[in-house]
C-alpha positions, 0 to 999 in steps of 0.5 A: 897287936902292938902296944902303939896299935892298942893305944890308938884303939883305945884313944879311938874308943875314947873320942868315939865315946865323947862325940857321940855323947854330944851328937857331934861328927868329926871330920879329918884333913891330913896331909903327912898322914895320908889317911891314917887318922880317918883309917884308925878311926874307921877301924872301930865298928859303929863309926859311922855314928861319929866319923863324917868324913876324911880328906887326904889333901897330900899335894897343894893342890888338893888342899886348895881344891878340896879344902879351900886352902888359898894357894896364895897362903901356901905359897907365902908359908909353906904346905906346913905351917900354922896358917895352912894347918888352920885352914885345912881345919876350917875347911875340912868344916865348911866341905862336911857336916862335922862339927869337929875337925882334925888336921895335919901337915908335916914333914915325915922324911926321910927327906924334904926337910930344910933348916927352917922346917926340918923332917919332923916338923908338923902341924896339927890344927883343930876346929870345935864350937867356933874355935879354930886352934893349932900346935907345933910338934918337933917329932924325931924318928923314922918316917912311920914312927913320926907318922905314927906319933901324929896319929896319936898326938892327934887323937889325944888332941881331940880328947883332951883339948876339945872333946873334955872342955867343960865349955863345950 
């Protein structure tokens, strides 16, 4: 097992403990990671206690059909944008029984980037306790490295910025 796999496993264990402690469920909405966050979560035995469902919405149509992201929003801002990742995170909540969601959209490469949105551009959005937030990352490396780093960053967001907030 690689160091990164061990790290992901430990992050999932921490997330599971926080969500279970609160009695909350998680839903994921993934584009560039293609379900890797959901897979990491469900690799842990007993995840049905805190993992509600995952949406893999790789195409723009899937984002609209499965999560309710307005097609006009995608057309105006692009699939890889703060506006769309926020709508994905909100849509995961609306279309599930979860209290917490994480959403990711990005350009993992090696092609598909532009001057405005180069390869490695990733948006992560999350919803918890009525708060909808997002962060932008620019990652370097291969396609697999960008996707793996997105998974680790997403798990860290859930642990550090959501599950440990004293206001929750």
